[in-house]
Structures are given as structure tokens and as C-alpha cells.
N, C-alpha and C positions, 0 to 999 in steps of 0.2 A: 275489413275492420279498419277503422280510422286510426292513424298514428296520433297519439294524444300527448306527446311530450310537452307541448306548450299550453295545453288546456288545464287550467287550475281546477283543483278539486273544490267543490262547494261543501259547505258544512253539511247540508242535507244529503249530498251524495255520499259523503264519508260516513254519516250516521246510518244510512241505508246499507252501505257496504259492511259495516260492523254488525248490523242486525243479520244480514244475509250470511256472513261467516259464522255467526253464533247459531244459525239455523242449520249449519252443516253444508251449505252450498259450496261448490268447488270453485277455485280461482279461475280456471279456464272458462267455466260457464258464466261466471260473473263478468269476466273480461268482455265477452260478447254482449252481455246485457248492458254494460256500462259504456260500451263502444270505446274500450281501451285495450291496450296490449296486456297479455298475461303477466309480463315482467313488470309493467307499471302497477298492476293490481297487487302483485306479490310485494313489490317495494313499498307500496302504501300500507299494507298490513304490517310489514316490518317497522315502518316509521311510527305507526299507531302504537305498537307494542313498545318501541324504544321510548317514545314520549311519555307513555304511561309509567314505565319503570322510572324514568327520570323524575316524574311527578311524585314518586314515592309509593305507587301502588305495588302491592306484592305480586310476585309471579303467580301465586295461588289465586289471587283475586282476578287477575287478567285471564288466567287459564279458565276459570269458571265462567267468566263473562263471555269469552270468545268460544268456549267449549273446545279448546285445543289443549293438548297435554302440556304440562309444565316444561318438558324437554323441548317441545316445539317452540314454546314462548322463549326459552333461554336461547335456543339456536337463532331465532329471528332477531332477538335483541343483539346478540353478538354479531350477526351478519350485517345488521343495519349500522351498528357502531363501526365495524370495519369499513363498510361502504363510505360512511361519513369521513373517516380518517383518510381513506384513499382518494375519494373524489370531491368531497365537499369542503374539506378543511374546517376551519373554525368560523368562517364568515357567516354561515347560515344559522348559528346558534340562536340568533335573535328572531329567526323566522318560524319558530315553533308556534303552531296554531294555539293561541291563548284560550280559545273556546273549547278545545279538546281537553286541555289539562289546566289545572290551576296550580301555579307555582308562585310562591311568595317572591318578592324582589330579592330578599336575602338568599333564597335558594337559587334563584337565577344567577345572582352574582357569584355564588360558590361554583355553580356549574360552569359559567363562563370562564372564571379564573382557572378552574381545573383544566378545561379544554384548551385554553390559551397557553397554559404553561406546559402543554403536552402531557398532562396527567402527572406532572412532577409532584403536585400537592398530594394526590391520591397515593402515588407510589411511596412518598415519604411517610404518610400516615400508615400505610400497610407495613412498611419496613419497621417503623417504630413499634407497631403492635406486635409484629413478629418477634422483635427483640425482647419485648416485655413478656410475651408468652414463653419464649425460650428460657428466660431467666426464671420465670415462675415454675416451669417444668423441671428445671435443674434443681431448684429448691425442693420441690415435691419429691423428686427422685432421691435426693439426699436424705430427706426425712424418712422416706420409706426404707431406704437402705439401712439407716441408723436403727429404725424400729426392728427390721429383720435381724440385724446383727445383735441387737439387745436380746431378742427372743432366742436366737441361737446360743448366745452366751449363757442366758439363764437356764436353757435346757442342758447345756454342757455342765453347768454347776450342779443342777438337779441330778443329772446322770452320773456325776462324780468324775467326769472327764477332766475338768479343771477345778482348781480350788477356789473358793469364794474370795480369798485374799488376792488371787491373780486377777479376778474380775475387778476388784477395787483398784489394783495397780493400773489396769488398762484404762479405767475411767479417769484416774488421776492424770495419766499420761495424755489422754485426749483433752482434758481441761487445759493442761499446760501448753499443749501444741496449738490450741486455738488462740492463745493470748498473743 
């Protein structure tokens, strides 16, 4: 088998490869057929998945098209992302095959900016979203706790454990403590 590190993939070869994968053919068989190494075929599959996810295609859509499980798609995406971070850096973000995926220039700029800032933009967005969710969860917990306490208090009044006037005093105390 020929070592194919310097042989560029053609669009036709890549489309054939995608078709063959979706037909259930194995990477090692395809490597022989395409006269490439198994690792280069595996890396190309991961790159195809990575680029399609960046293009906004869902894991489910890619999974159905390639007839691979969603978990395999996720693993390949993560593996290629880690590969890029470790070996490629940010320099090749412009080398994404434009025929394989369609990304608007705005999307490309967002991706470039995110990669060039080391993911700081994405991390910041995730952190902000997490803070927002934590705040919302705290508010929901407080509402639920208040509702549960109100129900317990009403049951205690109904059962005669506490006097209705005590309930009114507690409410008044709560109102004043909030001010």
C-alpha cells in the first residue's frame, strides 16, 4: 500500500468514500481500495464529520447519512477537534473544503474568531448561560419551597396544629423581612 500523506483528496474520491461508508464498508477495506493508509482514511472520516457539524448539520442527520451511530459521530467529532488542537493549530481553519460544506461568511468569521481566541468566546457564552440557568434554578427552587411551605402551613391550620392567626403573623413577618 502506498503512503498517501502528500496526495490530496479529490472531491470525487471523498464523495465515493462517504458513499462507501454509508454502505457499511469497513475503513481497512477502503484503505486498500483507495490506496491510502487506514489511519488516513479514519482521519478523513473524522474530518468530514467535524466539518459537517461546524456547518450546522445535526449529529442525527450525519448519523443517518453515514449510517453510523450518534455516539460514533460524537466520538469522531471530538477526536478530530482534539487532533486539530494538538497538531494543526488554527492555521488551517481556512482550508475547510468549501464544496463539502456550505458556511456563510458570518459563520466562518465566528468559527475563526472562536478558534483563534482559544475558545474563550465559547467558554464565556457557556459560563454566562450556566450562571443564568443557576439563577433561574434558584428562583424556581425558592418558588417550589414557598409553595410547599404554604401547603404545609395550610394543612397545619386545617388540622388545628397551628392557629390561623399564627399563619397571618408568619405571612406579615415574611413581607416585612423582604423589604
